[in-house]
C-alpha positions in Angstrom: 0.0 0.0 0.0 2.8 2.5 0.9 4.8 1.6 -2.2 2.0 2.1 -4.6 2.6 5.8 -5.4 6.3 5.3 -6.3 6.2 2.0 -8.2 7.0 3.7 -11.6 10.1 5.3 -10.1 11.1 2.0 -8.5 10.8 0.2 -11.8 12.8 2.9 -13.6 15.5 2.5 -10.9 15.5 -1.3 -11.5 16.0 -0.8 -15.3 18.7 1.7 -14.7 20.5 -0.6 -12.3 20.3 -3.5 -14.7 21.7 -1.5 -17.6 24.5 -0.1 -15.4 25.5 -3.6 -14.4 25.5 -4.8 -18.0 27.7 -1.8 -19.0 30.2 -2.4 -16.2 30.5 -6.1 -17.2 31.0 -5.1 -20.8 33.9 -2.8 -19.8 35.7 -5.9 -18.4 34.9 -7.8 -21.6 36.3 -4.9 -23.7 39.5 -4.9 -21.5 40.1 -8.5 -22.2 39.4 -8.0 -25.9 41.7 -5.0 -26.1 44.6 -7.0 -24.6 44.1 -9.8 -27.1 44.1 -7.2 -30.0 47.3 -5.7 -28.7 49.0 -9.1 -28.4 47.9 -10.3 -31.8 48.4 -7.2 -34.0 51.5 -5.1 -34.8 51.6 -1.5 -33.6 51.7 0.1 -37.0 48.1 0.9 -38.1 46.6 -0.4 -34.9 44.2 2.5 -34.4 43.1 2.6 -38.0 42.4 -1.1 -38.2 40.4 -1.1 -34.9 38.7 2.3 -35.1 35.2 0.9 -34.8 36.0 -1.3 -31.8 37.9 1.5 -30.0 35.1 4.0 -30.7 32.5 1.6 -29.2 34.7 1.2 -26.1 35.1 4.9 -25.8 31.4 5.5 -26.1 30.5 3.0 -23.4 33.2 4.3 -20.9 32.9 8.1 -21.5 29.2 8.6 -22.4 26.9 5.6 -21.6 28.2 4.7 -18.2 28.2 8.2 -16.7 24.7 8.8 -18.1 23.4 5.7 -16.5 25.1 6.5 -13.2 23.6 10.0 -13.2 20.1 8.6 -14.1 20.3 6.0 -11.3 21.5 8.5 -8.7 18.8 11.0 -9.7 16.0 8.4 -9.3 17.3 7.1 -6.0 18.4 10.4 -4.3 15.9 12.8 -5.7 12.7 10.8 -6.2 12.7 7.7 -4.0 14.7 8.8 -0.9 12.8 11.9 0.0 9.5 10.9 -1.5 8.9 7.4 -0.2 10.3 8.0 3.3 8.2 11.0 4.0 5.1 9.5 2.4 5.3 6.6 4.7 5.9 8.8 7.7 2.8 10.9 6.9 0.7 7.8 6.4 1.8 6.3 9.7 1.3 9.6 11.6 -2.1 10.1 10.1 -3.1 6.7 11.3 -1.5 6.8 14.7 -3.0 10.3 15.5 -6.5 8.7 15.2 -5.8 6.2 18.0 -7.5 6.4 21.4 -6.1 8.2 24.4 -5.5 4.8 26.0 -3.1 3.9 23.1 -0.9 6.9 23.9 -1.1 6.4 27.6 0.2 2.9 27.3 3.5 3.9 25.5 6.1 6.6 25.5 5.3 9.5 23.2 9.0 9.6 22.3 9.0 5.9 21.5 6.0 6.2 19.2 7.5 9.2 17.4 10.8 7.3 17.0 9.0 4.4 15.4 7.1 6.6 13.0 10.3 8.3 11.9 12.5 5.1 11.8 9.9 2.9 10.0 9.6 5.3 7.0 13.3 5.4 6.4 13.7 1.6 6.9 10.8 0.7 4.6 12.2 3.0 1.9 15.7 1.6 2.2 14.6 -2.0 2.1 12.4 -1.3 -1.0 15.2 0.5 -2.8 17.8 -2.2 -2.1 15.4 -5.0 -3.1 14.5 -3.6 -6.5 17.9 -2.1 -7.2 21.0 -3.6 -5.6 20.0 -7.3 -5.5 19.1 -7.2 -9.2 22.4 -5.4 -9.9 24.2 -8.2 -8.0 22.4 -11.0 -9.9 23.0 -9.5 -13.3 26.7 -8.9 -12.5 27.4 -12.4 -11.2 25.3 -14.0 -13.9 27.2 -12.0 -16.6 30.5 -13.0 -15.1 29.5 -16.7 -15.3 28.5 -16.3 -18.9 31.8 -14.6 -19.9 33.8 -17.2 -18.0 31.9 -20.0 -19.9 32.7 -18.3 -23.2 36.4 -18.3 -22.4 36.5 -21.8 -20.8 33.8 -23.5 -18.8 36.3 -24.5 -16.1 36.7 -20.9 -15.1 33.1 -21.0 -13.9 33.9 -23.5 -11.2 35.6 -21.2 -8.5 32.9 -18.6 -9.0 30.1 -21.1 -8.8 31.5 -22.6 -5.6 31.9 -19.1 -4.2 28.3 -18.3 -5.0 27.0 -21.4 -3.3 29.1 -20.8 -0.2 28.0 -17.2 -0.1 24.4 -18.1 -0.3 24.9 -20.6 2.6 26.7 -18.0 4.7 23.9 -15.5 4.1 21.2 -18.1 4.8 22.8 -18.8 8.2 23.7 -15.2 9.3 21.0 -13.0 7.8 17.9 -14.4 9.7 19.8 -14.1 13.0 20.8 -10.5 12.0 17.2 -9.6 11.3 16.1 -10.9 14.7 18.8 -9.0 16.5 18.0 -5.9 14.5 14.4 -6.1 15.7 15.6 -6.5 19.3 18.0 -3.5 18.9 15.3 -1.4 17.3 13.0 -2.1 20.3 15.7 -1.0 22.7 16.5 2.1 20.6 12.8 3.1 20.6 12.6 2.5 24.4 15.6 4.7 25.0 14.3 7.4 22.8 11.0 7.3 24.6 12.5 7.7 28.0 14.7 10.6 26.9 12.0 12.5 25.0 9.4 12.0 27.8 11.9 13.2 30.3 12.5 16.4 28.4 8.7 16.8 27.9 8.1 16.5 31.6 11.2 18.4 32.7 9.3 20.9 35.0 7.8 18.0 37.0 11.2 16.3 37.2 13.0 19.4 38.3 10.4 20.1 41.0 9.6 16.7 42.4 12.0 14.0 41.1 14.5 12.6 43.5 18.1 13.4 42.5 19.7 10.8 40.3 16.6 8.6 39.7 15.9 10.1 36.3 19.5 9.7 35.2 19.6 6.1 36.4 16.3 5.4 34.6 17.8 6.6 31.2 21.2 5.1 31.9 19.6 1.7 32.4 17.9 2.0 29.0 21.1 3.2 27.3 23.0 0.2 28.8 20.4 -2.2 27.5 20.6 -0.5 24.0 24.4 -0.9 24.0 24.2 -4.6 24.9 21.6 -5.3 22.2 23.6 -3.3 19.6 26.8 -5.1 20.6 25.1 -8.5 20.1 23.9 -7.3 16.6 27.4 -6.0 15.6 29.1 -9.2 16.9 27.1 -11.2 14.4 28.0 -8.8 11.6 31.7 -9.1 12.5 31.6 -12.9 12.2 29.8 -12.7 8.9 32.4 -10.2 7.6 35.3 -12.5 8.6 33.8 -15.5 6.9 33.1 -13.5 3.7 36.7 -12.3 3.7 38.0 -15.9 3.8 35.7 -16.9 0.9 36.9 -13.9 -1.1 40.5 -14.8 -0.7 39.8 -18.4 -1.8 37.9 -17.0 -4.8 40.7 -14.8 -6.0 43.5 -17.4 -5.5 41.5 -20.2 -7.1 40.4 -18.2 -10.1 43.8 -16.7 -10.8 45.5 -20.0 -10.4 43.1 -21.8 -12.6 43.3 -19.1 -15.3 47.1 -19.3 -15.3 47.0 -23.1 -15.5 44.5 -23.0 -18.5 46.7 -20.3 -20.2 49.8 -22.5 -19.8 48.1 -25.4 -21.6 46.9 -23.1 -24.3 43.2 -23.2 -23.5 42.6 -19.5 -22.9 44.3 -16.2 -24.1 46.0 -13.5 -22.1 42.9 -11.4 -22.5 40.8 -14.1 -20.8 43.2 -14.0 -17.8 42.7 -10.3 -17.6 38.9 -10.7 -17.8 38.8 -13.4 -15.2 41.1 -11.6 -12.7 39.5 -8.3 -13.2 36.0 -9.6 -12.7 36.8 -11.7 -9.6 38.6 -8.7 -8.0 35.6 -6.6 -8.8 33.3 -9.2 -7.3 35.6 -9.3 -4.3 35.2 -5.6 -3.8 31.4 -5.9 -4.3 31.1 -8.8 -1.9 31.4 -6.5 1.1 28.8 -4.2 -0.4 26.6 -7.2 -1.2 26.9 -8.5 2.4 26.1 -5.1 3.9 23.2 -4.7 1.4 21.6 -8.0 2.3 22.3 -7.5 6.0 20.9 -4.0 5.8 17.7 -5.2 4.1 17.0 -7.6 6.9 17.9 -5.0 9.5 15.5 -2.6 7.9 12.9 -5.3 7.8 13.4 -5.9 11.5 13.0 -2.1 12.2 9.8 -2.1 10.1 8.5 -5.1 12.0 9.2 -3.4 15.3 7.4 -0.3 14.1 4.4 -2.1 12.7 4.0 -4.2 15.8 3.7 -1.1 17.9 1.9 1.3 15.5 -0.3 -0.9 13.2 -2.8 -1.6 15.9 -6.5 -1.5 15.1 -8.3 1.7 15.9 -10.2 1.0 19.1 -12.5 4.1 19.0 -14.3 4.6 15.7 -17.7 5.9 14.5 -20.5 3.4 14.0 -21.0 2.3 10.4 -24.3 4.2 10.3 -23.1 7.3 12.1 -24.3 10.5 10.3 -22.2 13.7 10.1 -22.5 15.9 13.2 -24.7 18.9 12.7 -23.7 21.7 15.1 -26.0 24.6 14.7 -24.8 26.7 17.6 -22.5 26.5 20.6 -22.8 27.8 24.1 -21.1 27.6 27.5 -23.5 27.4 30.5 -22.8 27.4 34.3 
């Protein structure tokens, strides 16, 4: 329901991300082809013989890629980020403000406000990453497998093993990260509620509160938040370490296999450049992939926390047959 007004922009962002991934993979393919051309042809007349190929490479690198990057950033930063976040916040505030007095008396005002603000940003971030980054990752790795198969099918083996291992690591770590993100979000909202409500009632606290009790009350909440946050980041640290080990094995196995195939005459020098360039790029992307997937589930945990608190049914509503009030005059009588 909340995503409906921005679906066209999300789809345009998806298309831009797909095209950008294809262009970046094509750049690596051009690099391998260029090295093969340099190795196979003499220097005299090289530019005149390969003018069309070099012109296409120049067009992709200088014009097409910057244009797609600019379009993608405009869609994400100018349309989705401010539009979707604040649209969701307005919808949630508009709903929460119609709750009964008992709803507000049973929770911290600061905690409710924190959930309204956090949920909008988290829902926007999870939606953008789902339709943008994950498709970009799938296209990039799929294109890399296709290019490896064109050079020699055996080059696909290290990347396929890495992908399988990566999926298994994500399947183990990510659900646990989502659960801990939900717990940390609850603690963060509770802390925000105590702080904001303390500031809201500061005259009463200054006049009647016993010294140190309010500070101890907030300190207890902050300590709980720190413990929950530390448990969340501890899991992230373990995931980062495992991914780093997998990345090292990917680079070593791919480069070693490419050199072995080149020694036996199965692939060219350009294929070695293509393989090593792509796996190093995937290595650099893997951290971003990990943080993207982890961030998606953290955002989902935050959204779940917000919805569990905010998306409660309205307990005080008009009857279905209630007519509009007709107030003809007002008066105050004693």
